[in-house]
C-alpha positions, 0 to 999 in steps of 0.5 A: 105405152112403152117406157121412155129411153133416154138418148144418151148414146145418140148424144155421145155420137152427135157430140163427137161428129161435131168434134170431128168437124171442128178438128177437120176444119183445123187439119185442112187450114193448118199450114204446117207439116204432117205432125202439126196437122195430126196434132189436132187429132189429140183434141178428139180424146175425150170424145173418144173416151166418151164413145168407149161407153157407148152401148150400141145395143140400146141405139135402136131403142133410142132412135125408135123413141126419140121425141121432138124435145130430145131432137131439139136437145141433140141439136143444142148438143151439136151446136154447143160443141161445134165451133168453126172459125168462119161463123157464117159457115158455122151458121149454115151447118147448124141451120141445115142440120136444124132443117133436117131434124124438122124435115124428119119430124114432119115426114114422120107426122105425114106417114103417121097421118097417112097410116091412120087412113088405112086403119079407118 
């Protein structure tokens, strides 16, 4: 049995993507000039710093070993960071992401089931 690998690198990326979504919404909605729009990018500083500690060489192992609990953890991390001014749109994006995670798990299960017949 393979040693369990944490998903901390994936989580850094997920949180950064959520933060970019937040900033993108503010950037688009901003009625001021370009300087005011660009000022929203400053809020990405924390995520940029977190991404500097990313270990790309570990990403493949993290994706290979990810389980349903970790997928739920990543989804929760995204939801905790992602915050749009329009709660309805925010809920739809989060719902679509949750559906994508469930679909991926279902496809993985179906592929595993199909492979079990080839072995028999």
